[in-house]
matplotlib code that plots the C-alpha trace (Angstrom):
import matplotlib.pyplot as plt

x = [193.2, 189.9, 186.7, 183.5, 180.5, 176.9, 175.1, 171.5, 171.4, 168.5, 168.2, 168.9, 172.1, 173.2, 172.6, 174.5, 177.4, 177.4, 177.4, 180.2, 182.2, 181.9, 182.9, 185.9, 186.9, 186.6, 184.6, 181.6, 182.9, 186.3, 184.6, 182.2, 185.0, 186.9, 183.9, 183.1, 186.7, 186.7, 183.3, 184.3, 187.5, 185.6, 183.1, 186.0, 187.7, 185.0, 186.7, 188.6, 187.2, 188.5, 189.3, 190.3, 193.4, 196.4, 197.8, 194.5, 192.2, 193.6, 192.6, 192.3, 191.2, 187.7, 188.8, 192.5, 195.2, 195.8, 196.7, 200.0, 201.0, 200.4, 202.4, 205.2, 205.4, 205.6, 208.4, 210.3, 210.3, 213.9, 214.5, 215.6, 212.2, 210.3, 206.9, 206.4, 202.6, 202.9, 205.4, 203.2, 200.2, 202.0, 203.7, 200.7, 198.1, 196.3, 194.8, 196.0, 192.7, 193.5, 197.1, 196.0, 193.3, 195.9, 198.2, 195.4, 194.5, 198.2, 198.5, 195.6, 196.6, 200.3, 200.8, 198.2, 199.8, 203.4, 202.5, 201.2, 204.4, 206.5, 204.5, 205.0, 208.8, 209.0, 207.0, 209.2, 212.3, 211.0, 210.3, 213.7, 215.3, 213.2, 214.3, 217.9, 217.7, 216.1, 218.8, 221.6, 220.0, 219.7, 223.3, 224.3, 222.7, 219.7, 216.4, 213.9, 210.1, 208.2, 208.4, 205.3, 205.5, 203.5, 200.0, 201.0, 203.5, 201.9, 203.1, 205.3, 203.4]
y = [25.5, 26.0, 24.6, 24.1, 26.0, 25.8, 29.1, 29.8, 32.5, 33.7, 32.7, 36.3, 36.4, 33.0, 34.2, 37.5, 35.5, 33.1, 36.0, 37.9, 34.7, 34.3, 37.9, 37.6, 34.1, 33.0, 30.0, 31.1, 29.6, 31.3, 34.6, 34.2, 33.6, 36.6, 38.9, 37.7, 38.3, 41.8, 42.5, 41.5, 43.6, 46.7, 46.3, 46.0, 49.1, 51.7, 53.9, 51.0, 49.8, 47.2, 48.4, 46.6, 47.7, 46.6, 44.7, 43.1, 43.9, 45.9, 47.7, 51.4, 54.4, 55.3, 58.9, 58.4, 56.2, 52.5, 51.3, 49.8, 53.2, 54.9, 52.2, 52.3, 56.1, 55.7, 53.1, 55.5, 58.5, 58.9, 57.8, 61.3, 62.7, 64.1, 62.4, 59.9, 60.3, 64.1, 63.8, 61.5, 63.7, 66.7, 65.0, 63.0, 65.6, 63.2, 63.8, 62.0, 60.0, 58.5, 57.6, 56.1, 54.0, 52.7, 51.8, 50.0, 48.0, 47.2, 46.0, 43.6, 42.4, 42.9, 40.1, 41.5, 44.9, 43.7, 41.6, 44.7, 46.6, 43.7, 43.5, 47.2, 46.9, 44.0, 45.9, 48.9, 46.8, 45.2, 48.6, 49.9, 46.8, 47.4, 51.0, 50.1, 47.5, 50.2, 52.7, 50.2, 49.4, 53.1, 53.7, 50.8, 52.4, 50.0, 51.2, 50.4, 50.4, 52.7, 51.6, 49.7, 47.7, 44.5, 44.8, 42.9, 45.6, 48.0, 51.6, 52.8, 55.2]
z = [79.1, 77.3, 78.7, 76.8, 78.3, 77.2, 77.1, 76.1, 73.4, 71.2, 67.6, 66.5, 68.6, 67.2, 63.6, 64.3, 65.8, 62.8, 60.3, 62.1, 62.4, 58.6, 58.0, 60.2, 59.3, 62.9, 64.0, 66.1, 69.3, 69.0, 68.1, 71.1, 73.5, 72.1, 72.4, 76.0, 77.0, 75.5, 77.0, 80.5, 80.2, 79.0, 81.9, 84.3, 82.8, 81.7, 79.1, 77.4, 74.0, 71.5, 68.0, 64.8, 63.0, 60.9, 63.9, 64.8, 67.7, 70.5, 73.7, 73.2, 75.3, 74.1, 73.9, 73.0, 71.7, 72.1, 75.6, 74.3, 72.9, 76.3, 78.1, 75.6, 76.0, 79.8, 79.4, 77.1, 79.5, 80.6, 84.2, 85.2, 84.3, 87.3, 86.7, 83.8, 83.9, 83.7, 80.9, 78.8, 79.5, 78.1, 75.2, 74.1, 74.9, 77.4, 80.8, 83.9, 84.0, 80.5, 81.4, 84.7, 83.0, 80.6, 83.5, 85.4, 82.3, 81.8, 85.4, 85.0, 81.5, 81.0, 78.5, 76.1, 76.2, 76.0, 73.0, 71.1, 72.0, 70.8, 67.6, 67.0, 67.6, 65.2, 62.5, 62.9, 62.6, 59.4, 57.9, 58.9, 57.2, 54.1, 54.0, 54.4, 51.6, 49.3, 50.2, 49.5, 46.1, 45.2, 46.3, 44.1, 41.1, 40.9, 39.8, 42.5, 42.5, 44.7, 48.4, 49.5, 52.7, 52.9, 54.3, 57.5, 58.5, 60.9, 60.8, 63.6, 65.9]

ax = plt.figure().add_subplot(projection="3d")
ax.plot(x, y, z, "-o")
ax.set_aspect("equal")
plt.show()
């Protein structure tokens, strides 16, 4: 449940918040809450940054991929593998420190990371369905336009 909090901020900061809110189509209070949440998380986990992208803002390793990508890779390591962390380090060209940082962030904020994994799976499924429709149309002799997924479909990574 949200709670209203009054915070003293400078005129300059208030103006920057207003301008950023307009640019991002977010009301200043919503933007401020989001920025505070991200700021607290990045202070808690040095090496984590928040990035904009096709699927919205997401936690990323400052020197690597998105946290959800690391966690998804860990989940996809076959259960008979010796050490999932080592496997992901080798396959994704990451060091143990990066993988462990992603794991620590995930342990603290599993819902945030799982939501990004689910979004990616849904986007990949939509793209697969669009490809199948196109292939059926081509097989049926239809002339089809060049394939262009909608802008809200994030690429599968």
